[in-house]
Backbone as a chain_set.jsonl record, in Angstrom:
{"seq": "XXXXXXXXXXXXXXXXXXXXXXXXXXXXXXXXXXXXXXXXXXXXXXXXXXXXXXXXXXXXXXXXXXXXXXXXXXXXXXXXXX", "coords": {"N": [[-9.013, 11.346, -4.145], [-11.059, 12.286, -6.852], [-14.223, 11.356, -8.055], [-16.507, 10.558, -10.709], [-19.665, 9.487, -11.906], [-22.316, 7.477, -13.364], [-25.679, 6.546, -12.673], [-28.737, 4.774, -11.904], [-29.633, 4.72, -9.398], [-28.974, 6.797, -7.164], [-28.975, 7.131, -4.311], [-28.378, 4.604, -3.357], [-25.804, 4.257, -4.473], [-24.404, 6.225, -3.072], [-24.553, 5.23, -0.441], [-23.198, 2.77, -0.786], [-20.646, 3.682, -1.178], [-19.893, 4.5, 1.282], [-21.218, 6.737, 2.286], [-20.095, 9.396, 1.518], [-19.383, 12.75, 2.483], [-19.353, 14.703, 0.548], [-20.817, 13.742, -1.577], [-22.63, 14.216, -4.469], [-25.508, 14.598, -6.49], [-25.264, 15.626, -9.595], [-26.576, 16.073, -11.98], [-29.612, 15.285, -13.718], [-30.668, 13.044, -16.224], [-32.303, 12.652, -19.424], [-31.719, 11.136, -21.543], [-29.495, 8.561, -22.643], [-27.262, 9.197, -24.368], [-26.802, 11.968, -23.747], [-26.146, 11.739, -21.066], [-23.774, 10.219, -21.183], [-22.166, 12.034, -22.51], [-21.927, 14.07, -20.572], [-20.528, 12.598, -18.678], [-18.076, 12.17, -20.033], [-17.189, 14.832, -20.155], [-16.752, 15.343, -17.435], [-14.656, 13.564, -16.889], [-12.717, 14.701, -18.493], [-12.243, 16.938, -17.017], [-10.713, 16.033, -15.003], [-11.751, 14.179, -13.22], [-11.957, 10.842, -11.926], [-13.228, 7.837, -13.35], [-16.096, 6.369, -12.041], [-17.124, 3.286, -12.219], [-18.897, 1.607, -11.028], [-21.595, 2.057, -10.809], [-24.955, 1.405, -11.988], [-26.804, 1.988, -14.876], [-27.939, 5.262, -16.134], [-29.339, 7.565, -15.506], [-28.782, 9.529, -13.574], [-26.17, 11.758, -12.899], [-23.344, 11.752, -10.884], [-21.003, 12.912, -8.343], [-18.17, 12.464, -6.181], [-15.707, 12.334, -3.561], [-12.848, 10.536, -2.374], [-10.684, 10.231, 0.235], [-7.683, 8.744, 0.573], [-6.393, 6.977, 3.236], [-3.213, 6.913, 4.631], [-1.318, 4.428, 5.99], [0.54, 4.791, 8.831], [1.727, 3.28, 10.75], [4.222, 2.204, 10.952], [5.816, 4.266, 11.806], [5.956, 4.232, 14.517], [6.621, 1.7, 15.1], [9.08, 0.516, 13.641], [9.792, -1.257, 10.564], [11.328, -4.508, 10.544], [14.555, -4.58, 9.562], [16.585, -6.309, 9.555], [18.964, -5.437, 10.512], [21.177, -4.918, 13.25]], "CA": [[-9.354, 11.216, -5.536], [-12.415, 12.714, -7.199], [-14.866, 10.411, -8.945], [-17.783, 10.895, -11.337], [-20.272, 8.299, -12.471], [-23.732, 7.488, -13.732], [-26.45, 5.503, -12.014], [-30.183, 4.955, -11.777], [-29.924, 4.673, -7.965], [-27.952, 7.587, -6.479], [-28.934, 6.89, -2.861], [-27.657, 3.342, -3.168], [-24.381, 4.495, -4.764], [-23.849, 6.976, -1.946], [-24.41, 4.3, 0.676], [-22.164, 1.78, -1.108], [-19.339, 4.335, -1.087], [-19.66, 4.917, 2.665], [-21.873, 8.03, 2.53], [-19.164, 10.53, 1.537], [-20.086, 14.005, 2.771], [-19.431, 15.542, -0.65], [-21.538, 13.053, -2.65], [-23.61, 15.119, -5.076], [-26.134, 14.33, -7.78], [-24.979, 16.857, -10.333], [-27.509, 16.293, -13.085], [-30.524, 14.211, -14.095], [-30.671, 12.954, -17.688], [-33.451, 12.03, -20.084], [-31.222, 10.238, -22.593], [-28.167, 8.016, -22.373], [-26.191, 9.962, -25.018], [-26.464, 13.187, -23.006], [-25.484, 11.306, -19.833], [-22.403, 9.822, -21.524], [-21.449, 13.266, -22.835], [-21.601, 14.674, -19.278], [-19.478, 11.768, -18.078], [-16.825, 12.487, -20.73], [-16.765, 16.171, -19.713], [-16.23, 15.231, -16.073], [-13.354, 12.908, -16.987], [-11.801, 15.697, -19.068], [-11.949, 17.904, -15.95], [-9.821, 15.412, -14.031], [-12.396, 13.174, -12.376], [-11.778, 9.433, -12.255], [-14.519, 7.233, -13.672], [-16.648, 5.379, -11.126], [-17.869, 2.373, -13.101], [-19.678, 0.657, -10.24], [-23.018, 2.355, -10.914], [-25.704, 0.801, -13.095], [-27.761, 2.933, -15.437], [-27.406, 6.539, -16.624], [-30.306, 8.651, -15.28], [-28.237, 10.557, -12.695], [-24.723, 11.931, -12.874], [-22.943, 12.075, -9.515], [-19.584, 13.06, -8.033], [-17.768, 12.345, -4.775], [-14.262, 12.134, -3.435], [-12.378, 9.632, -1.331], [-9.314, 10.492, 0.669], [-7.053, 7.495, 0.992], [-5.588, 7.124, 4.441], [-1.922, 6.239, 4.552], [-0.957, 3.82, 7.253], [1.844, 5.243, 9.322], [2.03, 2.517, 11.952], [5.663, 1.959, 10.984], [6.49, 5.395, 12.451], [6.143, 3.894, 15.919], [7.157, 0.344, 15.157], [9.719, 0.405, 12.33], [9.911, -2.622, 10.056], [12.583, -5.202, 10.82], [15.413, -4.54, 8.385], [17.626, -7.301, 9.697], [20.145, -4.805, 11.101], [21.229, -4.913, 14.728]], "C": [[-10.804, 11.636, -5.737], [-12.979, 11.753, -8.242], [-16.158, 10.988, -9.505], [-18.337, 9.621, -11.953], [-21.735, 8.508, -12.792], [-24.431, 6.329, -13.041], [-27.936, 5.791, -12.129], [-30.587, 5.026, -10.298], [-28.886, 5.468, -7.164], [-27.862, 7.341, -4.972], [-28.162, 5.607, -2.552], [-26.162, 3.516, -3.418], [-23.719, 5.222, -3.603], [-23.587, 6.048, -0.769], [-23.282, 3.303, 0.418], [-20.757, 2.368, -1.05], [-19.072, 4.877, 0.316], [-20.214, 6.283, 3.012], [-20.89, 9.203, 2.578], [-19.927, 11.843, 1.678], [-20.222, 14.895, 1.538], [-20.093, 14.832, -1.835], [-22.625, 13.98, -3.169], [-24.188, 14.519, -6.356], [-26.034, 15.645, -8.534], [-26.017, 17.147, -11.405], [-28.379, 15.056, -13.281], [-30.647, 14.234, -15.61], [-31.927, 12.274, -18.199], [-33.021, 11.129, -21.231], [-29.814, 9.774, -22.243], [-27.06, 8.778, -23.105], [-25.813, 11.242, -24.268], [-25.767, 12.849, -21.688], [-24.024, 10.946, -20.107], [-21.557, 11.038, -21.9], [-21.033, 13.994, -21.551], [-20.447, 13.922, -18.626], [-18.113, 12.055, -18.72], [-16.295, 13.861, -20.319], [-16.149, 16.116, -18.315], [-14.844, 14.57, -16.079], [-12.315, 13.872, -17.541], [-11.412, 16.75, -18.026], [-11.091, 17.283, -14.844], [-10.454, 14.42, -13.084], [-12.01, 11.778, -12.855], [-13.162, 8.844, -12.503], [-14.911, 6.206, -12.619], [-17.562, 4.484, -11.944], [-18.771, 1.419, -12.333], [-21.184, 0.911, -10.295], [-23.657, 1.653, -12.106], [-26.734, 1.815, -13.572], [-27.1, 4.248, -15.816], [-28.28, 7.743, -16.272], [-29.788, 9.793, -14.409], [-26.721, 10.575, -12.791], [-24.318, 12.409, -11.49], [-21.434, 12.225, -9.399], [-19.38, 12.842, -6.536], [-16.258, 12.209, -4.74], [-13.978, 11.185, -2.281], [-10.946, 10.023, -1.021], [-8.754, 9.18, 1.184], [-6.171, 7.759, 2.2], [-4.308, 6.31, 4.275], [-1.589, 5.703, 5.934], [0.443, 4.264, 7.654], [2.228, 4.481, 10.591], [3.524, 2.247, 12.074], [6.416, 3.088, 11.668], [6.774, 5.09, 13.917], [6.747, 2.512, 16.088], [7.827, 0.074, 13.808], [9.834, -1.037, 11.875], [11.28, -3.206, 10.373], [13.413, -5.246, 9.537], [16.529, -5.567, 8.45], [18.911, -6.731, 10.283], [20.048, -4.812, 12.618], [21.976, -3.717, 15.21]], "O": [[-11.663, 11.371, -4.895], [-12.292, 11.384, -9.194], [-16.82, 11.802, -8.861], [-17.59, 8.782, -12.456], [-22.311, 9.564, -12.531], [-23.847, 5.263, -12.848], [-28.341, 6.918, -12.416], [-31.73, 5.349, -9.977], [-28.005, 4.87, -6.546], [-26.763, 7.346, -4.417], [-27.391, 5.549, -1.594], [-25.341, 2.988, -2.668], [-22.608, 4.879, -3.198], [-22.511, 6.084, -0.173], [-22.491, 3.022, 1.319], [-19.784, 1.632, -0.89], [-18.123, 5.635, 0.514], [-19.728, 6.926, 3.942], [-20.851, 9.931, 3.571], [-20.981, 12.028, 1.07], [-21.107, 15.749, 1.486], [-19.947, 15.271, -2.976], [-23.448, 14.473, -2.398], [-23.455, 13.999, -7.197], [-26.644, 16.645, -8.155], [-26.308, 18.304, -11.708], [-27.944, 13.929, -13.044], [-30.721, 15.302, -16.217], [-32.533, 11.445, -17.52], [-33.848, 10.439, -21.828], [-29.041, 10.505, -21.623], [-25.999, 8.994, -22.519], [-24.63, 11.567, -24.164], [-24.894, 13.592, -21.241], [-23.138, 11.329, -19.344], [-20.356, 11.062, -21.631], [-19.907, 14.481, -21.456], [-19.514, 14.524, -18.094], [-17.11, 12.169, -18.016], [-15.087, 14.036, -20.153], [-15.141, 16.771, -18.049], [-13.958, 14.992, -15.335], [-11.163, 13.862, -17.109], [-10.363, 17.381, -18.146], [-10.78, 17.948, -13.855], [-9.769, 13.868, -12.223], [-11.768, 11.563, -14.043], [-14.151, 9.303, -11.931], [-14.151, 5.279, -12.337], [-18.661, 4.893, -12.318], [-19.353, 0.512, -12.928], [-21.966, 0.062, -9.869], [-22.994, 1.349, -13.098], [-27.445, 2.421, -12.771], [-25.874, 4.359, -15.826], [-27.978, 8.853, -16.709], [-30.298, 10.911, -14.493], [-26.073, 9.529, -12.766], [-24.889, 13.37, -10.975], [-20.68, 11.734, -10.24], [-20.3, 13.014, -5.736], [-15.616, 11.994, -5.769], [-14.766, 11.057, -1.344], [-10.108, 10.131, -1.915], [-9.29, 8.584, 2.118], [-5.317, 8.645, 2.186], [-4.337, 5.162, 3.832], [-1.584, 6.442, 6.919], [1.4, 4.12, 6.893], [2.98, 4.998, 11.417], [4.037, 2.08, 13.181], [7.56, 2.89, 12.077], [7.721, 5.625, 14.494], [7.325, 2.208, 17.131], [7.215, -0.528, 12.925], [9.96, -1.943, 12.699], [12.27, -2.479, 10.459], [13.019, -5.871, 8.552], [17.327, -5.688, 7.52], [19.858, -7.479, 10.526], [18.96, -4.723, 13.186], [22.13, -3.53, 16.417]]}, "num_chains": 1, "name": "protein.A"}
């Protein structure tokens, strides 16, 4: 999933998200209205909103790949059948 958000502390946001390799500060803002407009554009492009940041001075993006557990492939769940 791709995320976009706003924050006053981009380094902290990056660290809190596990230092994703594609974390990017895309833009620095001088007003909250322009920051919110950028955020709306990113959402319109298909990004999910990352609401965990505080502030609006920097617009950032990153992605997270969710790992699917496949442990059942080697140890199938008990279905009650014999």
